[in-house]
C-alpha positions in Angstrom: -25.3 -4.0 -21.3 -24.0 -6.6 -18.9 -21.2 -6.1 -16.4 -19.2 -8.8 -18.2 -19.2 -6.6 -21.3 -17.8 -3.7 -19.2 -15.0 -5.9 -17.9 -16.3 -6.3 -14.4 -15.2 -9.5 -12.7 -17.4 -11.8 -10.7 -15.4 -14.7 -9.4 -12.0 -15.8 -8.3 -9.9 -17.4 -11.0 -6.9 -19.6 -11.0 -5.9 -19.1 -14.7 -8.6 -21.3 -16.2 -10.9 -19.3 -18.4 -13.4 -22.1 -18.5 -14.0 -21.6 -14.8 -15.8 -18.3 -15.5 -19.6 -18.7 -15.9 -20.7 -15.2 -15.0 -22.0 -16.1 -11.5 -20.3 -15.6 -8.2 -18.1 -18.5 -7.2 -18.7 -19.6 -3.6 -15.5 -19.4 -1.7 -15.0 -20.2 2.0 -11.5 -19.1 2.9 -9.7 -20.9 5.7 -9.8 -19.2 9.0 -6.4 -19.5 10.7 -6.2 -19.5 14.5 -5.4 -16.1 15.8 -1.9 -15.6 17.2 -1.5 -14.9 20.8 0.9 -13.0 23.0 3.4 -10.5 21.6 3.1 -12.0 18.1 -0.7 -11.6 18.2 -0.5 -8.1 19.5 2.1 -7.1 16.8 -0.1 -8.6 14.1 -3.1 -6.5 14.9 -1.8 -3.2 13.4 -0.4 -5.2 10.4 -3.8 -6.8 9.8 -5.4 -3.4 10.1 -2.9 -1.9 7.6 -3.6 -4.8 5.2 -7.3 -4.2 5.5 -7.1 -0.5 4.6 -4.2 -0.9 2.1 -5.4 -3.8 -0.1 -8.3 -3.6 -2.5 -11.3 -5.6 -1.3 -14.2 -5.4 -3.8 -16.8 -8.3 -3.9 -16.8 -9.9 -7.4 -13.4 -8.5 -8.4 -11.2 -10.7 -10.6 -8.5 -12.3 -8.5 -6.1 -14.2 -10.9 -3.7 -16.3 -8.8 -1.1 -16.3 -11.5 -1.0 -12.5 -11.6 -0.8 -12.4 -7.8 2.0 -15.0 -7.7 4.1 -13.1 -10.3 3.6 -9.8 -8.5 4.7 -11.4 -5.2 7.7 -13.0 -6.9 8.8 -9.7 -8.4 8.4 -8.0 -5.0 10.5 -10.7 -3.3 13.1 -10.5 -6.0 13.3 -6.8 -5.6 13.7 -7.1 -1.8 16.4 -9.8 -2.3 18.3 -7.5 -4.8 18.1 -4.7 -2.3 19.5 -6.9 0.6 22.3 -8.2 -1.7 23.2 -4.7 -2.7 23.4 -3.5 0.9 25.6 -6.4 2.0 27.7 -6.6 -1.1 28.9 -3.0 -1.1 29.7 -0.6 1.8 27.2 2.1 2.8 28.1 5.7 2.0 26.3 6.8 5.2 25.4 5.4 8.6 22.8 2.7 9.1 20.4 5.2 10.7 20.7 7.6 7.7 20.2 4.6 5.4 17.0 3.5 7.1 15.7 7.1 7.2 16.5 7.4 3.5 14.4 4.4 2.8 11.5 5.8 4.8 11.9 9.0 2.9 11.7 7.1 -0.4 8.5 5.4 0.8 7.0 8.7 1.6 7.9 10.1 -1.8 6.4 6.9 -3.4 3.2 7.4 -1.4 3.0 11.0 -2.6 3.5 10.0 -6.2 0.9 7.3 -5.8 -1.6 9.7 -4.4 -1.2 12.1 -7.3 -1.3 9.3 -9.8 -4.5 7.7 -8.4 -6.2 11.1 -8.2 -5.4 11.9 -11.8 -6.1 8.4 -13.2 -9.3 8.0 -11.3 -10.6 11.5 -12.4 -9.8 10.7 -16.0 -11.2 7.2 -15.9 -14.4 8.2 -14.2 -14.8 11.3 -16.4 -14.3 9.3 -19.6 -16.6 6.5 -18.6 -20.1 6.2 -19.9 -22.7 8.0 -17.8 -24.3 4.6 -16.7 -20.9 3.6 -15.2 -19.8 6.8 -13.5 -21.9 6.2 -10.3 -20.6 2.7 -10.0 -17.0 3.8 -10.3 -17.6 6.8 -7.9 -18.9 4.3 -5.3 -15.9 2.2 -5.7 -13.6 5.2 -5.3 -14.5 5.2 -1.6 -11.8 2.6 -1.0 -8.9 4.7 -2.2 -10.3 7.6 -0.3 -10.6 5.4 2.8 -6.9 4.5 2.4 -5.9 8.1 2.4 -8.0 8.8 5.5 -6.6 5.8 7.3 -3.1 6.9 6.5 -3.9 10.4 7.8 -5.4 8.9 11.0 -2.3 6.8 11.6 0.0 9.8 11.2 -2.2 11.8 13.5 -2.1 9.2 16.2 1.7 9.0 16.0 2.0 12.8 16.2 -0.4 13.1 19.2 1.3 10.3 21.1 4.8 11.7 20.4 3.6 15.1 21.6 2.3 13.6 24.9 5.5 11.5 25.3 7.7 14.5 24.8 5.7 17.3 26.5 3.7 15.3 29.1 0.4 16.3 30.4 1.6 19.1 32.6 0.2 17.6 35.8 3.3 17.0 37.8 3.7 20.7 38.7 0.7 20.5 40.9 1.5 21.5 44.5 -1.6 20.2 46.3 -2.0 17.5 48.9 0.3 14.5 48.9 -2.3 12.0 47.6 -3.4 14.5 44.9 0.2 15.0 43.8 0.8 11.2 43.8 -2.3 10.7 41.7 -1.2 13.2 39.1 2.3 11.7 38.9 0.8 8.2 38.5 -1.6 9.6 35.8 1.3 11.2 34.0 3.3 8.0 34.1 0.4 6.0 32.7 -0.2 8.6 30.0 3.5 8.5 29.0 3.5 4.7 28.9 0.3 4.7 26.8 1.9 7.3 24.5 5.0 5.2 24.1 2.9 2.2 23.1 0.9 4.4 20.8 4.0 5.7 19.0 5.4 2.2 18.5 2.0 0.7 17.3 1.2 3.8 15.3 4.5 3.7 13.5 4.2 0.0 12.7 0.7 0.5 11.4 1.5 3.6 9.4 4.6 2.2 7.8 2.9 -1.1 6.9 -0.1 0.8 5.5 2.3 2.9 3.4 3.8 -0.3 2.0 0.4 -1.8 1.2 -1.0 1.4 -0.2 2.0 2.0 -2.5 2.0 -1.6 -3.7 -1.7 -1.4 -4.5 -1.6 2.1 -5.8 -3.9 3.2 -3.0 -6.4 0.4 -3.9 -6.9 1.6 -7.5 -8.0 -2.0 -8.3 -11.1 -1.3 -6.3 -12.3 1.0 -9.0 -11.3 -1.3 -11.9 -8.8 -4.1 -12.4 -7.1 -2.3 -15.3 -6.0 0.7 -13.2 -3.2 -0.9 -11.1 -1.2 -2.2 -14.2 -1.4 1.2 -15.7 -0.4 3.2 -12.6 2.4 0.9 -11.3 4.9 1.6 -14.2 4.2 5.3 -13.9 5.0 5.2 -10.2 8.2 3.2 -10.6 9.5 5.2 -13.5 8.9 8.4 -11.5 10.8 7.0 -8.6 13.7 5.9 -10.9 14.0 9.5 -12.3 14.1 10.9 -8.7 16.7 8.3 -7.7 18.8 9.1 -10.7 19.4 12.7 -9.4 19.9 11.5 -5.8 23.1 10.3 -4.2 23.5 6.5 -4.1 23.2 4.9 -0.7 25.9 2.3 -1.4 29.4 2.6 -2.9 28.7 0.3 -5.9 30.0 0.6 -9.4 27.8 2.8 -11.7 26.8 -0.2 -13.9 25.5 -2.0 -10.8 23.6 1.1 -9.6 22.1 1.7 -13.0 21.0 -1.9 -13.4 19.5 -1.8 -9.9 17.8 1.5 -10.6 16.2 0.4 -13.9 15.4 -3.2 -12.7 12.2 -2.2 -10.9 10.5 0.0 -13.5 11.5 -2.3 -16.4 10.3 -5.5 -14.6 7.1 -3.8 -13.4 6.4 -2.4 -16.9 6.8 -5.8 -18.5 4.6 -7.4 -15.8 1.9 -4.7 -16.3 1.8 -5.2 -20.1 1.5 -8.9 -19.6 -1.2 -8.4 -16.9 -3.3 -6.1 -19.2 -3.0 -8.7 -22.0 -4.0 -11.5 -19.7 -7.1 -9.6 -18.4 -8.1 -9.0 -22.0 -7.5 -12.5 -23.3 -8.7 -14.5 -20.2 -11.5 -12.3 -18.9 -12.5 -10.0 -21.8 -11.4 -6.9 -20.0 -10.6 -3.9 -22.2 -10.4 -0.2 -21.6 -13.2 0.4 -24.1 -15.3 -2.1 -22.3 -14.4 -0.7 -18.9 -15.4 2.8 -20.1 -18.6 1.5 -21.6 -17.5 2.6 -25.1 -17.3 -0.8 -26.8 
């Protein structure tokens, strides 16, 4: 039974089904010139977060139409959030609002982790025996995202501990040069810890965003998993937000429309994406599980 029958993609598509011929399509992506200075330094943790938070499986289907609609929906959601914040007064301070959004991101990450674990277990368990090893090998990417996230959080915690507690070297009462050396070493360690906290936070938050958007790289296992998991994640967040206090003093109708906008739009987009994968590329759940 061929991989095409199982719904495995081989090439990059732009929406034209005639472009698929069952063989890898050579693609040489452009190589932009690396940024330098502060911009270049800031882009490094973002690039690393993108690498560990976005699915990257050779031969996976990459439909540009699906990607464009997903990006458009994300930008529309961000625009709606910005409009809501500026159109209505906040019920709390700016710091509390920002921390609330970080908390929402952490909750979303927790829901995504549970969803991908349950979905991957069911998907691999229901798959034909000939496909289970393939999907288990692909599950390394979601696991790698979890480990990368834990590593980022660990670096932030360690650097914050050093920044707050120091190295305990400045209490030395030895010779002058020795004391000076320990003070310089403590200063250098504090400076390095400060940089580590800033870079670690940037990397960890960016990785959280990428991981949540990709459902912890569920697409690395199979292309049909993300459109199934995304609505579950967004409806779960909507239920939690319903029982939480609103961050802005907007009318109830506006808040409810804003709350339901994300899960409804994501659900509609996911249904369309599953249909497109079936009609354009022959991907079905029965085929993905090796049952059809």
